[in-house]
N, C-alpha and C positions, 0 to 999 in steps of 0.2 A: 279669623273672625269668622263665625255662627252665631246662628238663630237662637232667638230667646226660648225657643221652645224646648234647646241638647238639654235644660236643668229644669227641671222642674221641681213643684211642692205636693203634697197630699195635706189637704185640712181637717179629714175626719174620715177615713180609710182604718181599717185596721184588718188585722190578720186574726180568725176566731178557732182557726183545725188548718191543721195540712196534715194530710195521710198518705203511706205509701200501700205498694203493694208488692214484692218482689213477686217473681216468675218463677218455678221451682222445679224446672230444670237447671243444673248445676252445667256448666260446658267449662270446662279446663280450658286453657291453650295448650298444654302436653298434649289434649285432643287434639288439638286445631293442627298440632305438629305431625302429628301422627298421621292424619287425611291429607297433610300436602308432603307427607315425607319423602314420594316422588320427585316434585318439584324443587322441594331442597337439596334435592340432590344434585338434581340438576343443574342448578341456578348456584349451586357452590354456597349454599346461603347457610350458618350454623342455625341450629335448634333453639328457639329459646329466646328470641329475640323480643315477643309480642311482652315476654315479661319484662326484659333488659331494654329495651327501649322504652317500652310504652309507658312500664311497669302493671301492665294488665293480668294477673293471675285464674282469673276466673272471668268469668261471663252466665246471666242466665235468659235462660230460653223459655217460653209457654209450652203446656205440653197439651195434648188434644179436647183438654176437656173446659179449656181458657183461651180468649180473646181478648184482645188489647181494650177491645172497648167496654168488654163487658171488667175486664179490671178496670178501669177508670171508672165506671158507674160504680163498682164497690166502693174506689175508694171512694169517693165523691159520698155515696150512702155515710159511709164511717165519719166523716167529715161533719156529712151535716149533723147525724150524730151527738159525738164529739162537739159542735158549739153548740148546741141546742138549737139549732135551725130548723124548722117546721119546710117540706119542701114549698107549699103553697104559697111560702114569705118569698121563694127566689125568687128574681128578675132577673136574673142573666147568666146562661149558663156561657162561656167559652172555653170548644174545645184548642188544644194546643199542639195537636197528633200530629208528626211528619208522617206516621204511618195512614196508611187506609189502603178498605178495600174497595173502594168505587172513586169514580171523581165527582157523581153525584148520587145522591143528597151529600148533604155534609156528616161527616163522622158527628157531629154535635145532635141531632133531632134522634138519634137511637138512644144516647146518653138520655138526653134530657125526657124522653118516652118512658125508659129504664128506672131516672130516679123519679117518676110519677110527679111531672114540676109543671106548675098551672099553664095553658094557652097563652097567658099574660108574660110568660117569660122569656124573652126574645133570646134566639140561640144561635152562635155559627162557629166557622172555628177560622183560627186569625194561627196560620201556619211560616214560622220568622227560620225556619233551620232552628239552632240548639235554643234559639231566644222565647221560642213561640210563649214559656209561659210565663216568664218574665214580660213580655210584652200585654200579656191577657191581665194579670196581676195590676199593669199600669192602668189599661185601659179601665178595668173595674173600679176603680179605685176614684180613677175620675167623674164616673158616672155616678157612683156612691158620693162626690164629694158635691154633684151637682142635684143631688136630691130626685135623680131620675132615677133611681133606684133603692131597692134599704140593701135588699146580700145578691151573694154572687157569688156562683160556683167556677172554680178553674181550675179544667182536667186535661190529664194527658195521660196516653197510655201507646208504648212503645212496642211493634213486636219488628226483633229482626234476625227472625229465623229465617229465611225465604231469602234475604242479602245474604248473607252468611256459607249459604248452601251455594248461592249463586258463584258469591267469589270462592269458596274450594273449589268449585267446578271450573272455574276460569281456570285460575292460578294453577290447575293440574294438567290441562291443555298440550298435548307440545306445540315450542313456535313461542311461547310466554318469555319473555325478557326478562331482566335482573329490577331495569327500568318500569316495566309493566305489576314488577310484584311489588315493587313501593310504592306506584301510586294508587294501588288498590290495599297496600298494607290496611290503613283506618279501620276499613269494611271489617276486617278482624277486629277490633277492637269493639265491637257496638254489644248491645246488651237488650234482653227486653227488659219493661218495668212497669208501674204506672200511676201517677200520685193526684193527687186534686187538693185543693185547696176552697176554704168557705170569708168571705170577702165580705163585713159588715159595718154598721159609723161606729166609730170612736165613741164618742158622743153617749149609744145607748147599751153599748158593751163596754168598762174599765176594765173587764178583763183582758180584754182583746190586747195585743198586739199593733199596734204605730207604723201606721206605713208611710214612713215621712216626705219619700220621694226619692229623687236620685238624675239621674245623667244617662244623655244617649246619645251618642255617634255612629257613623255612619262613613262608612272608605268602601262604596259600591264599583269602584274604580277595578276590585281586586274579583268579580262576581263568577268571573270563572276558575277559580283554582280550588276550589271544590264542589263539585256536581256528582249528586246520587240520585238513584231512582230505585225501583225493586232488585234490580239485575248488582248491582252496583255502585261506592262510590268510589268516585277516583281524582285521588289530591296531588295537588303540587305544594307537598308536605313542609319545602321551606319555605317556598313563597308565602304561605297561608299561615306560616309562623311567622314571617316576621312583616307580615300587613296588621294580621293579628298586636298583634306586639305595640306596633308605633299608633293603631287607634287608638286602644288600653292607655297610654301614656299622653296622650292630648286628652282624650277624656277626664284620669285623675287629674292631670296638671289643671286643668279645664273646670273640673271642682272643686280647686280648694277654693277659691275666690266664695263658693258657696256651702261648703261641705265641710267636717273634720273627719277626716275618712281615717288617719292614720293610726289608728290606735282602736279597732271596734274588739271587741270579745270572741265575735265570728268570722269568718268570710266565708261565705258560703259558695266555691267557685263552678261553674258548669265543670264534669267532670272529665275529663281526655284523657290526659296523660302523665305521665312523669316528666315529659317536658313542657309541657304545655304549663302546668303547676309550676316546675323550679325556674321558667320567664316569664309569669305576670310577680312569684316572690321579687324575685333582681330585678323588673322592670319597674312595681310603686311600691318596691321596699315594704314589702310584709312580713307580719310575724307567723312562722307555716307555721309553728307552734298551734297556730292559732286557725287552722285550719284542713277542718275535716275531709279525709280524701273514700271515696265510695269505690271509684276506678278499679283501686285493685281487686275487689271481688265483685262489682255489675258491671263495669266493663261503661260505658262509655252510651249511654241511654238515651243520649239525644236530647230534646227538650226538656226529659222526665228525669234526669240524671240532678240537676239544681234545688224542684220540690223535693226529691226521695231522700237527696243529701241530708235538707233540713228538718222532715219529717223525721229522720233518723236520732241527727240531734237532739230534736227539739228537746226531750227528756234530760238531758245535761245543761238545758238552758235555765238561768233565773231571771227572778222581775229587772227591769232595767240593763239586761246586757242587750249592746248592739249588734247588731246584723248584717251586716251588707253582704246582700246575692249581687253576683259579678257573673257577668257569661261573656262569649265571643262568640256570633254564628256567623255559618257561612255567607256570605254575601257582599261583604264581609259588613259587619252590624256587632256593635257593643253596649250593653247598659248594663247598669249600676243600681238596686233601690236600699234604702236600707230600711230594715226594720225593728224598732225597740220592741223589745219584750218586756 
């Protein structure tokens, strides 16, 4: 049994706009193979593992002219314009980026300043691995429901440049074993990008997309299976996948009592790999044709992956479409949120 807050419903929250910013530099998996050629030869590993095992053909990096937080602010500015919301009316800004330049102040403060939000707009970071953006939408929706705020901006910007370079450098060192390579393989799938969403009251925005609610579950006994910092991401892949899928299945079964999610028009998943997607499809018996994929070309952009995928899919959605956002994050946590277009 779980506590009643595992499932939740929103009464008056709507997604008014969601925008993505793609990083400009394309880095192919073939390029990474070239940089790791000596290590692959020494470890007797084939090239093409990133494509064949993960399904990641390329990922993107920022150039010297753009930082992850500037990109997040840019995406937010575009979203506010599309939603026709004055920045002065925003009551809440949540940054959900894993990436950060320093421990304090929060990343949110710089984005708050860049957007010209009022002093009355609360701002802070929520970091919860790859679930941060979904958590941010949930918290903002609850504050809109309560009447505390009218509009919220949720942002995320990720920069994988440093972790990518550090991982390749470390895996190229003598003494690295096959086990070491496997434990750091996930770092090589990471990409850079940014996204932002604007939320507001549904009763004032009939054109908006209702955020209905969802479910969350925690399996924190697995909190050491994936640990990352700027130097690298170290993952016990098989155990992490098994724990994550077990948690998804538990949440899915529990949700059936409150939600009918078996025949959604779209399933917007956190973008990880072929293995991850295949496992969720099998575990929840989803229609794979209804799952748009961005990881083949963008890689795993952390918590920005899900909103970026939603933003890129938005033009294909029509009024009345039901969309389920589904994510699993290191920790392990899972969350699912329904949006009606």
